[in-house]
N, C-alpha and C positions, 0 to 999 in steps of 0.2 A: 476294749479291743476290737469292737465291731467295725470301727472305721478302717482297720488295717486288714480286714479279711480279703478285700479285693487285691491288695498288694501281695499277700501271701499266695493267693491263687495265681497271680501273674508270675511270681517266681517259679512256682511249680510248673506253670504252663511253658516256661522257657526250657524246662527239663524234659517235659513230655509234650510233644507238639500235637495239638488238635487241629483238624481241618474240616470245617463245615459239619456235615452230618456224622462223619466218621472220626476215628482216632487212628494214630499210627499203629499198625498191627505188626506183630512179630512175623517177618516174612519166612516163607518156606524156602528151603535150599533148592537151588536150581538143579536140573537134571539134564544129562546129555542124552543123545538118541538111544544109547544102549541101556538107559535106565539107571546109570550110576549116579549117585548123589554127589555133587561137587559143591563144596562150600569153603570159603576162605575165612579163617578165624583171624580177626583183626586185633582183638583184645580179650584177655581172660580176666574176669572179675570174680574172685573167690571160686565157687564151683560153676559159675556161669560163663558164657562166652558172648561176645559181640562180633557178629559176622559182617562180611562185606555186603550181604543182602540187607542187613539192618541199616547200614550206613546209606546205601542207595535209596532205600525206602524213606529214610529220614530226610535225605536231600530232596527227594521229590516232594515230600510233605512241606518242607521248608519253603520251596519255591512257590507252592500253591498258597501257603499261608501268607507269604510276603505279597504275592499278587493280589490276594483278597484284601489285605490290610492297606495296600497302597494302590487302590483302584484309581486309574487315570494317570498314574506315574509313568514317565517314559521308561522304555525298556532298559536304558543304561542305568537309571536310578534303581530299578528293581535288581539289576545285576550287581550294582554296588552294595546294596543292602545284603544281598545273598552272600557275596564274597566275604563280607565282614562277619556275618553269622556263621558261615561255613567253617571258619577257623576254629570255632569252639564246638563243632558238632560232635566229634568223638568225645570230648570232655563231657558234654551234656549227657550222652548216652551212658558213660561211665558213672556220672553223678546219679542218674536215674537208678542204675543197678545197685549202687551203694545205698541209696535211700530206701529202696524197696526192701533190700535185705535187712537194713537197720529196723524197719517197721516190723519185720517178722521176728527179729531178735527181741523187740520190745513187746511182742505179743499183741500188736495192734490188729484189730479186726474192723473192716469197713463193709462187711457183707450187706448190712441193712442199707447203707448209703449207696452201694452198688445197685441194688434193686430199685431204690428211689430214683437214682440218676438214669437208669435204663428206661424207667417209666416216663421220666421227663422228656428224654430224647424221642421216645415213641410218640408222645403227644405233640411235640414240636413238629414231627414229620407226618402228623395226621394219620397215624396208623391205628387201626381199631383194636389190635391185640398184640401180645408178645410174639405169637406165632407169625403174624404178618411182619412184625419187626425183624424177627430172626431171618425170615425169607428175604426181606429187603437187604439186610446186611450181606447175606450169602450171595445174593444176586450180583453184588458188586465185587465178588471174588474174595470176600473176607470170611475167615472162620469165625463162627459165633463165639466160641470159647476164647479165641484170641481177642476178639472185640471186647468181651467182658473183662479179660485180663488187663487190657490197657486202661480201661476205666478204673479198675481196682488199683492198678499201680499209680495212677494219677492221684486218687484219693489217699492212698497210703503215703505218697510223697508229700502231699499237702499237710497231712497230719503230723508227720515227723518234723517238717519244717516249723509247724506251729508249736509243737511241744519242745523241740530241742533247740530251736533258734529264736523264733518270735517271742516266746515266753521269757527269754533272758534279756530282751531289750527293754530298758526302762527309759522314760523320758520325763525327767523332773520338771515341775512347773517353772523352775528357775531358768531352765534351758529354753523353754517356750518363750518366756518373757524376754530373755536376752536376744533370741533370734528376732523377735518382733521389734525390739528397740534398734537392732542393727540393720534391719531391712525395711524400715518404715516407708521408704519411697515406693517399695513394691506393693504397699497396701493403700496407696492413694489412688482411688479409682473413680471413674464415672459411675452413675447408677447402672448396676448390672444384675442379671439374674442367671443363676446356674440351673439348667434344666435337665431332666431325665424323661425318657419316653417309653411307653409301651406302644409299639406300632404293629398293626396287622394290615397286610397288603390286600387290595381289591383288584389288582391288575388282572385282566382277563376273566373276571368273575361276572356271572349273570346277575340280574337284579335279585333273584332269590338267594343266590350265594352271598351277595353283598349284605343282605339282611342278616344272614347267619354270621358273617364276619363281625358286623356291628354288635350283635348279641354277645359274641365271644368277647369282644373288647369290653363291653359293659360288665360281663361276668368277671373278667380279670380285675377290673376296677373295683368291683364289689368285694373281691377277695382281699384287696389292699385295705379297703374301708373296714373290713372285719378283723384286721390285725396282721395280715401277711406282709412280708417285706416287699416293698415296691421293686427294689433292685433285683431281688431274686426272681420275682415274677417276670420282670423284663428279661433277665438272663435266660430263662428257660422257655418263654413263650413269645417274646417279641420277635418280629420278622425283619426288623431293620438291621442295618450294619452295626448299630450300637449295642446289640443284644449281648455280645461277649463282654462288654464293659458295664453290664448291669443297666443298660439303657441310657447312660449318661451322654447327653448331647453336647454339652459344653457351656461356655459362658457367653452371654449376649448383652450388648448395649442397645440403647434405643436406635432404631433404624436398621438393625440387623435381622429382624424377624418380619414376617408378613404383618400387616396392620391387624389382621384378624387375630393373630396370636399375641402380638404385642399388647393390644388393648386388654387382653385377659391376664397375661402372666405378670405384667408390671404392677398390677393391683393386688397381687397375691403375696403372702408371707411365706417364709421358709416352711416346708412340710405340707403346704396346701397343694391340692390336686385338682386339675380341671375335670370337666365331664368328658364324655367321648366326643372327639372333634373329627369331623369328616374332612379329608383333604383330597387332592386330585388323585392320589395314589392309594389311599387307604383310610383307616380309622386309627386315631391315636389318642392316648391319654398322657398329659404332661404333668409332671410334678416339679415344684420349685425346690431345688436342693439347697439353695441359698439366695438371699436377696440383699444386695449391698447398696446402700444409699451413697450418693456422690460424696467424695472427700476421703480423708484418712479413716480407714475402717477400724473400729474399736477392737481390742484384743479378743474379746469374747466372740466376735463375729468370725475371726480368722484363726482361732485357736486350733480347730481340727485340721485345717489346711497346713498350719505350721507343724503340727505333730506328725502329719503324714510326710511332710518334707524331711523332717529330722529322722523319722523312722526309715524312710527310703535311703537316706545317706548312711545310716548305720547297718541296714539289712544286708546289702551286698557284700561288704567286707566281712561281716560276721558270718554270713552264709559260706563264703569261700574258706574262712578259717575252719569252720565246722567240717566242711567237706574235705579239707586237707587232712584233718585229724582222722576222718574215716578212712582215707586212702592209706595213711601211715599204719593203720591198724588192720589193713586188708591185704589181700593177695591180688595186686593189679599188675598185669603184664601187657605190653603193647608191642605189636609186630613192627620191626624196622620198616621205615617208609611211611608210617602213619604218625601223626602228631597229636599227643594229648596235651593241650595247652595248660593243663593244671597239674601236670605230673610232679610228684614230689621228688626231692633230691634222692638219688640212689635207686630210683625205680628200675625194675627189671624190664627186659624186652623178651618177646617170645623168640625162642631159638627154633630153627628148623630141624628139630631132632625128635625122635620118638618120645612121647610124654611118659612120665612116671606117675601114673594116677594115684597110687597109694600115698606117695610123699606129698603131691600137690593137694590131695584131698585133706590130708592131715593138717597141712598148713592153712588151708582155706577155712577149716572148721574150728580153728583155735578160738578160745574164749576171748572176746574183746572187751576191754574196759569201756565204760561210758565216756564218750567224747566230752571235753569241756568247752564251754563257750565263754570267751573273755575271762578265762581263769576260774569260772564258776563250776 
């Protein structure tokens, strides 16, 4: 299942948006000059609520995430991607709330992982202590407890998806073989290497600082040599744009890399790692994720790739089916004028009348059966 971990994380990331150093925080209700708290409730999910501030904050985060992932794209392209994603924004916020509540119902605890993740982010940002980290978060106008809560929710979401959805998806070897036979043209390739990197920047560094960066790169490489996962190290410590993808750079043919790198990596086998290489902008360590010789690739060389493709094809519809079952078992109401793109048939809307807390709470707290995935 290890090869699918990144895919599970990407699904969860689509539900809880991370942007750079920070995560989307639960926004505080705005206040008028008289000090009266004003907030518009857009949706109710069991005992919780999604507010207009939540949506505005998520929209801002989405814009920043798209701009980061599509660096160099023209503004109209960024706007096009945003409009497409924006259609499902409320759906994703409701999904998040449902998955977090499901995690609580299942008794899932991720407190150890939260502490570990906080420490990783602290190290990524070169902060000496948790106290410094907390001050840095709050200096950006974020509440420390809200910051931790969003990390906790992300981890809870990933764990529910892994247990309740991913674990139900099986890929028989016959399916892999059939896919290979039906798509052989896609596996006829020139000689290629798939590379991943751990990159540390030296831009603006003094000679003394550059020496320190090189030592850090060497230390990270040694951690991999001693058994730690390269992609996890890259995800948490690499300073390149590939960090969020576990350092994966992509697939390269002859002539697509600098001669310095090409002469090294095309002589390496899958799983081998370079030493620390100095470039114009920093120090990096490369690992060969795969090495394909020219011609039709044998099945054993592309088996993991095929499994990931099939898994991806199955994951999205299975995930939506599961979330649809959660919605049917839950109390989800949306205010008129807002669109939940995954609303189930017969879903209610929020009426502009005084609430009846006792009745709503009773319905929201009803005992829910365990959702089924593909009839299992």
